[in-house]
C-alpha positions as CSV (number, residue, x, y, z in Angstrom):
1,M,117.8,122.2,77.9
2,A,117.9,121.0,74.3
3,L,114.4,120.7,72.7
4,K,114.8,117.0,71.8
5,K,116.0,116.2,75.3
6,L,113.1,118.1,76.8
7,L,110.5,116.1,74.7
8,W,112.0,112.7,75.2
9,T,113.0,112.8,78.8
10,Q,110.5,111.5,81.5
11,P,110.2,114.2,84.3
12,D,111.4,113.2,87.7
13,T,108.0,114.2,89.2
14,P,104.6,115.2,87.8
15,Y,105.2,118.7,89.3
16,C,108.5,119.2,87.5
17,K,108.9,122.6,85.9
18,P,110.7,122.6,82.6
19,P,113.4,125.2,82.1
20,P,113.0,128.1,79.7
21,I,113.7,127.4,76.1
22,H,115.0,129.7,73.4
23,M,113.3,129.0,70.1
24,C,112.6,130.4,66.6
25,V,109.4,130.0,64.6
26,L,110.3,128.3,61.3
27,K,106.8,128.1,59.9
28,L,103.3,129.2,61.0
29,E,100.2,128.1,59.4
30,D,96.4,128.5,60.1
31,Q,94.7,125.4,61.4
32,P,91.0,126.1,62.2
33,R,89.5,123.6,64.6
34,V,85.9,122.8,65.3
35,V,85.4,122.6,69.1
36,A,81.6,122.3,69.3
37,W,79.1,120.4,67.1
38,D,75.5,120.8,66.6
39,F,73.6,117.5,66.1
40,Q,70.1,117.6,64.5
41,D,68.1,115.2,62.4
42,N,71.0,112.7,62.0
43,K,73.3,115.4,60.7
44,A,76.1,117.5,62.3
45,R,77.4,121.0,61.6
46,A,80.2,123.0,63.1
47,A,78.8,125.1,65.9
48,T,82.0,126.7,67.2
49,I,85.3,127.1,65.3
50,K,88.6,128.2,66.9
51,N,91.1,129.9,64.6
52,N,94.1,128.0,65.8
53,K,97.5,128.0,64.3
54,V,100.2,125.3,64.1
55,A,103.9,126.4,64.4
56,V,107.0,124.5,63.6
57,I,109.7,125.7,66.1
58,S,113.4,125.0,66.6
59,N,116.1,125.6,69.0
60,G,118.6,125.5,66.2
61,Q,119.3,121.8,66.6
62,S,116.0,120.0,66.4
63,V,112.4,120.8,65.7
64,T,108.9,120.1,66.9
65,K,105.4,121.2,66.1
66,V,103.1,123.0,68.5
67,T,99.4,124.0,68.3
68,L,98.8,127.6,69.1
69,F,95.3,128.2,70.4
70,E,93.4,131.1,69.1
71,E,94.0,133.4,72.0
72,F,97.8,132.9,71.7
73,G,98.3,132.6,67.9
74,T,98.7,136.3,67.3
75,R,101.6,136.5,69.7
76,F,103.9,134.6,67.4
77,Q,105.3,135.7,64.1
78,E,107.0,133.5,61.5
79,G,110.7,134.1,61.5
80,R,110.8,135.7,65.0
81,S,112.6,134.1,68.0
82,Y,111.2,133.9,71.6
83,I,112.0,132.6,75.0
84,L,109.2,130.6,76.6
85,R,108.8,130.3,80.3
86,G,106.1,128.4,82.2
87,R,105.0,126.3,79.3
88,S,104.0,122.7,80.1
89,L,104.2,119.3,78.4
90,R,101.3,117.2,77.2
91,G,101.4,113.4,77.1
92,Q,101.8,110.5,79.5
93,S,105.1,109.3,78.1
94,P,107.9,110.4,75.7
95,P,107.7,111.9,73.1
96,F,105.9,114.8,74.9
97,F,104.2,117.7,73.2
98,L,104.7,121.4,74.1
99,S,101.7,123.1,75.5
100,I,101.3,126.9,75.5
101,G,98.6,128.2,77.9
102,R,97.8,131.1,80.1
103,C,100.7,130.4,82.5
104,C,103.3,130.7,79.6
105,Q,105.3,133.8,79.3
106,I,106.3,134.6,75.8
107,F,109.4,137.0,75.5
108,R,110.5,138.3,72.1
109,T,114.3,137.9,71.9
110,S,117.4,137.9,69.7
111,D,117.4,135.9,66.5
112,L,118.2,132.2,66.7
113,A,119.8,130.7,63.6
114,A,118.5,127.5,62.1
115,S,120.0,125.5,59.2
116,E,118.4,125.4,55.9
117,Q,117.9,121.7,56.2
118,L,115.8,122.2,59.2
119,R,113.9,124.9,57.4
120,T,113.0,122.7,54.5
121,E,113.0,118.9,55.2
122,S,111.8,118.9,58.8
123,V,109.1,121.7,58.3
124,E,107.6,119.9,55.4
125,A,107.6,116.5,57.2
126,L,105.9,118.0,60.3
127,L,103.3,120.0,58.6
128,H,102.5,117.8,55.6
129,P,103.5,114.2,56.6
130,S,103.9,111.6,54.0
131,S,100.9,109.6,53.0
132,P,101.8,107.1,50.2
133,P,99.0,105.5,48.1
134,T,98.3,102.0,49.5
135,H,96.1,99.3,48.1
136,L,93.4,98.0,50.6
137,R,95.0,94.6,50.5
138,D,98.3,96.0,51.9
139,C,97.0,98.1,54.7
140,R,97.7,95.7,57.5
141,D,101.3,95.7,56.7
142,A,101.7,99.4,56.0
143,K,103.6,101.6,58.4
144,G,102.6,105.1,59.3
145,L,99.9,107.3,57.4
146,M,98.6,106.1,54.1
147,T,96.3,107.2,51.2
148,I,93.6,104.8,50.3
149,E,90.8,104.7,47.7
150,G,87.8,102.6,46.8
151,Q,84.1,102.4,46.3
152,V,81.7,103.1,49.1
153,V,79.6,99.8,49.7
154,E,78.2,100.5,53.1
155,I,77.5,103.6,55.1
156,S,76.5,103.7,58.8
157,A,74.2,106.4,60.3
158,L,76.0,109.5,61.8
159,S,76.7,108.8,65.5
160,Q,77.8,111.1,68.4
161,V,80.8,109.9,70.5
162,R,82.9,111.4,73.2
163,P,86.5,110.6,72.7
164,G,87.5,113.5,75.1
165,R,85.4,116.2,76.8
166,D,83.2,117.0,73.9
167,L,80.9,115.1,71.5
168,V,82.1,114.6,67.9
169,P,80.6,113.1,64.9
170,L,81.6,109.7,63.7
171,R,80.5,107.6,60.7
172,R,81.6,104.2,59.6
173,I,81.9,103.1,56.0
174,T,83.1,100.1,54.0
175,L,85.4,100.6,51.2
176,E,85.9,98.1,48.3
177,Q,88.9,97.9,45.9
178,D,89.4,95.0,43.6
179,T,87.0,92.7,45.7
180,V,88.9,93.6,48.9
181,R,86.8,95.3,51.6
182,I,87.8,97.2,54.7
183,N,86.1,99.3,57.4
184,L,87.0,103.0,57.7
185,S,85.9,105.2,60.6
186,L,85.4,108.9,59.6
187,W,85.9,111.4,62.5
188,R,84.9,114.9,62.8
189,E,85.0,116.9,59.6
190,A,85.5,113.7,57.5
191,A,82.2,112.3,59.0
192,V,80.0,115.0,57.6
193,T,81.4,114.6,54.0
194,D,78.5,114.0,51.6
195,L,78.9,110.4,50.6
196,N,76.6,107.9,48.9
197,I,76.6,104.2,48.2
198,G,78.7,103.7,44.9
199,D,80.8,106.8,45.3
200,H,84.5,106.3,44.5
201,V,86.5,108.2,47.2
202,K,90.1,108.7,48.1
203,F,91.2,109.4,51.6
204,S,94.5,110.7,52.6
205,H,96.4,110.4,55.8
206,V,94.6,107.5,57.2
207,K,96.0,105.4,60.0
208,A,95.6,101.7,60.9
209,S,94.8,100.0,64.2
210,T,93.8,96.3,65.1
211,S,91.0,95.5,67.5
212,D,90.0,91.9,68.2
213,C,92.4,90.9,65.5
214,R,90.4,92.9,62.9
215,L,92.0,95.7,60.9
216,Q,90.4,99.2,61.4
217,L,91.3,102.3,59.6
218,Q,90.7,105.7,60.9
219,T,90.9,109.2,59.4
220,T,93.2,111.9,61.2
221,N,93.3,115.6,61.5
222,C,95.3,115.6,58.3
223,T,92.9,113.6,56.2
224,E,91.6,115.2,52.9
225,T,88.7,113.6,51.1
226,E,88.5,113.5,47.3
227,K,85.4,112.1,45.4
228,A,85.9,110.9,41.8
229,K,83.8,112.4,39.1
230,D,80.3,110.8,39.0
231,T,80.3,107.9,36.5
232,S,76.9,106.5,37.3
233,V,74.6,105.2,34.5
234,T,70.9,104.9,34.3
235,A,69.4,101.4,34.1
236,H,66.0,99.8,34.5
237,I,65.0,96.9,36.6
238,I,62.8,94.1,35.0
239,G,63.0,91.4,37.7
240,V,63.7,90.8,41.4
241,M,64.6,87.7,43.4
242,E,64.9,86.8,47.0
243,V,68.3,85.5,48.2
244,D,68.1,82.5,50.5
245,S,71.3,83.3,52.3
246,N,70.4,86.7,53.2
247,K,66.8,87.8,53.9
248,E,67.8,91.6,54.0
249,E,69.2,91.6,50.4
250,L,67.6,90.9,47.0
251,E,68.9,90.4,43.6
252,V,67.6,92.5,40.7
253,L,67.8,91.7,37.0
254,L,68.4,94.7,34.6
255,E,67.4,95.1,31.0
256,T,71.1,94.5,30.1
257,G,71.0,91.1,31.7
258,E,73.2,92.2,34.6
259,V,72.3,91.1,38.1
260,L,73.0,93.4,41.0
261,K,72.2,93.3,44.7
262,I,70.0,95.7,46.6
263,N,68.9,96.2,50.2
264,E,65.3,94.8,50.7
265,A,64.4,98.0,52.7
266,S,65.5,100.2,49.8
267,W,63.5,98.1,47.3
268,Q,60.2,97.7,49.2
269,P,58.6,101.1,48.3
270,F,59.1,100.3,44.6
271,D,58.0,96.7,44.6
272,G,54.5,97.7,43.2
273,D,56.1,99.7,40.4
274,L,57.8,96.6,39.0
275,K,54.5,95.3,37.7
276,K,54.4,98.4,35.4
277,G,58.0,98.0,34.6
278,K,58.7,101.4,35.8
279,V,61.8,101.1,38.3
280,E,64.8,103.2,37.4
281,I,68.2,103.1,39.0
282,Q,71.6,104.8,39.0
283,V,74.4,102.3,38.9
284,N,78.0,103.2,39.9
285,G,80.2,100.2,39.1
286,K,78.5,97.2,40.5
287,H,76.5,99.2,43.1
288,I,73.1,100.8,43.0
289,S,73.5,104.4,44.2
290,H,69.8,105.6,43.6
291,I,66.5,104.1,42.9
292,Q,63.3,105.9,41.8
293,R,60.0,105.3,39.9
294,S,60.6,105.7,36.2
295,N,58.5,108.0,34.0
296,R,59.2,106.3,30.7
297,E,56.4,104.7,28.8
298,I,56.3,101.0,28.5
């Protein structure tokens, strides 16, 4: 059976046994995967890592990507051909994904030819999917994966969620770009990235979804995070004022005459220091990234 037909055809019964396939490995790459997390003190660290691999395989006419779990990865070599028997399909509807488990028989066999086009264009698209730069205002209309960037203006506490069998870390942030704000959910490795209010960050391979008519962005397994070089500057607060419309937020006046907003809970420990004029902050763009008691003499 052709590989493409196998992946795009709904089986007649749930117990249908797919026929053997003759395939060659066009590309093989390491893909470590955290399968267990350790949660302590509002932080998460990788507890168990599996050294999986990802393979791009072809039957000479079409290509697909398959994850090779740690115990099976060493049985495949890039450039070699195999006959697979007993492998299963994952998914509820087409397109399905090949699954190689303990019941799969892996036979080395004669070489299977694949065109140069399959070896270049298809391999690159499967292993490194396109993720074009997208402004936050255009995310709702974007198709597929995208690369976004902006300044972090809100960060939630780290939470534990169970999307499948195991608990994984999740953190939600709000990004701002040219006055446009959008929520982004950071999953797994992306959730434990060291981020602070005011950081300018770029996220690749983000996908969009809509919930209750609200746009929600989420990281994927391909997401890479890049923090811009720190451009924060030191400033001193000389005045503070309550905001009638928001009791959890205050406005502070800087020596430069600039007015910024700060969370009331963040300001409270330093309210007494204002009488001495000794409150120092780090400012990133229009956001306060750090606050501390100043040592300067007034």
